[in-house]
C-alpha positions, 0 to 999 in steps of 0.5 A, spaced: 499 500 499 505 504 501 508 503 495 510 509 491 509 506 484 503 503 485 497 505 481 494 508 486 498 513 486 497 516 480 489 515 480 487 522 480 489 526 473 492 533 474 487 538 474 490 542 470 488 537 464 480 538 465 482 545 463 484 543 457 479 539 454 474 544 452 469 542 447 469 545 440 462 546 438 461 546 431 458 554 431 464 556 433 468 553 427 470 556 421 465 556 415 466 549 412 469 546 417 466 540 422 467 538 429 467 531 429 467 531 437 458 530 436 457 525 433 450 524 431 446 518 434 444 512 429 437 513 430 437 521 429 441 520 423 437 524 416 437 520 409 441 523 403 438 525 397 431 526 399 430 518 400 426 517 405 427 509 408 421 506 411 424 502 416 427 508 420 422 514 418 414 513 420 411 517 414 415 514 410 410 507 405 412 501 406 416 498 400 412 491 400 405 495 400 407 499 394 409 492 390 403 489 392 399 494 388 403 492 381 401 488 376 404 488 369 408 494 371 401 497 372 399 500 380 392 497 381 389 498 387 384 493 390 378 494 392 376 492 399 370 487 402 366 493 403 366 497 396 365 490 393 358 489 397 356 495 395 358 494 388 353 488 389 346 492 391 342 491 397 338 485 393 343 481 390 349 481 396 351 474 397 353 472 404 359 469 402 366 474 402 362 479 407 365 480 414 361 479 420 357 485 423 356 487 431 350 487 433 347 489 440 347 482 442 354 479 439 361 483 438 365 480 433 373 482 434 379 479 432 384 478 438 390 481 434 392 488 436 398 492 435 401 490 441 400 483 442 398 480 435 397 473 432 402 469 430 399 465 425 396 471 421 402 475 422 407 470 420 402 469 413 402 476 412 409 477 413 410 472 408 406 475 403 409 481 404 416 477 401 411 473 396 410 481 393 418 483 393 420 477 390 414 477 384 415 485 383 422 486 384 425 491 379 432 488 378 437 482 380 442 485 385 445 479 389 450 479 394 455 471 394 453 470 402 446 470 400 446 466 394 443 459 395 447 455 390 453 458 394 451 457 401 446 452 400 441 450 406 440 442 404 445 437 402 440 436 396 443 439 389 440 446 388 437 445 381 439 450 375 434 453 375 434 455 382 434 463 380 428 463 375 421 461 378 418 465 384 416 462 389 409 461 392 407 464 397 405 457 401 412 455 400 414 462 403 409 460 408 412 454 410 418 455 411 417 462 415 412 458 419 418 452 420 423 456 424 417 460 428 415 454 430 421 450 432 424 456 435 418 459 438 419 467 436 413 471 437 409 475 432 412 482 434 419 478 431 415 477 425 414 484 423 421 486 426 423 481 420 419 485 415 422 491 417 430 488 417 428 485 411 427 493 407 432 495 411 437 491 408 434 492 401 435 500 402 441 500 405 445 494 401 440 496 394 439 489 393 433 485 391 429 480 394 430 474 388 428 466 388 436 465 388 437 468 395 430 470 399 431 463 403 438 466 406 436 473 406 430 471 410 433 466 415 438 473 417 433 477 418 429 471 423 436 471 426 437 477 427 429 480 430 431 474 435 436 477 438 434 483 438 427 483 441 426 476 445 429 477 452 431 469 451 434 468 444 435 462 440 443 461 439 445 460 431 447 453 433 440 451 435 438 454 427 443 448 426 437 444 430 432 446 425 436 447 419 441 440 420 445 441 413 448 448 415 454 449 419 455 454 425 461 458 421 456 459 415 450 462 421 455 466 424 458 470 417 451 470 415 449 474 420 455 478 421 455 481 414 447 482 415 449 486 421 454 490 417 449 491 411 445 494 416 450 498 418 448 495 425 442 499 425 438 495 428 434 500 432 426 500 430 422 505 432 415 504 435 412 508 430 415 505 425 413 498 428 405 500 428 406 503 421 408 496 419 403 493 423 398 496 420 400 496 413 401 488 414 393 488 416 392 492 409 395 488 406 392 482 408 384 485 407 387 487 399 388 480 398 382 476 402 387 474 408 383 478 414 385 476 420 379 472 422 373 475 428 370 471 433 363 472 438 365 477 444 365 471 449 364 473 457 371 470 458 374 475 453 370 481 455 373 480 462 380 480 460 380 486 455 377 489 461 383 487 466 387 490 461 384 496 459 383 497 467 391 496 469 392 501 464 388 506 466 389 505 473 396 506 471 395 514 467 391 516 473 396 514 478 400 518 474 397 524 474 395 523 481 403 524 482 403 530 477 399 535 481 393 534 475 386 534 477 382 529 475 375 532 472 371 526 472 368 520 477 371 518 482 369 510 480 374 510 475 380 510 481 380 504 484 381 504 492 378 498 497 380 492 492 378 491 486 373 494 482 366 491 480 364 490 472 358 496 470 357 491 464 352 486 462 354 480 460 350 475 457 
């Protein structure tokens, strides 16, 4: 302890060094020079050349929704079921294909929300978005790391025309569903996967094609599961699902995917919500709407419990900040749980 050459003897830096390390701000520099001391965070970077990135900018249109409207090079607007029903007229409306409407005795709703999406339908919609990316691609820009001929996923020989025929929606859905079921991934992870795919297309200037869609989707799922889930699936676990792929190949795929994304794995909540609702729009336009079920007593109590927890949280925060609540005191839970005032039959 008393040794002068120990590390504790110089634990405090000389005080005069603090005066020298004065940060130089950009407004004090001569015109044309920029400071490198204030590096902008990756989430605050602006797009260049006026190109809005849909995976970062919540106001930019998603790529898959725009490509789903392209048929033979012409943008088409698909009609909703409500517009089709109006065209048939009230006298010749058929029951087939129409939505169930709520009444005083029965309420129909689906169990998919932006915070808790339905897994099966979300995976179907994401697969449909990938299908339109492949079908209506604008060019054939590729990278070797995603080429299935150079990096096959199975030991079976890859056919010579592997890069010619577009895969069907069911084929894409089967591949994605197998990964999600085996790895027990969530529906939110599927939406993040689509965000990373479109970010890859924008940053690396690539296209999803028949020759590379499996490895691109695999890389996006691998990264999304690690970013979103608290207990992520390891790369070696994916090798148990795809038994013919090596861990080294998975590691290299993940590394290059991250580099192509410029290590920007941040997904704002506004972007996530935009992709969720655009997927619902895509589902409705392709008769893939989320199924609705009658509101039962158990589901109503569950929804009321979820809304009550959130309302109590907002009320407690408002009272803590000294804000007055100009509503009935029945909305504040005191003295035990509050009974439902709704009559459910």
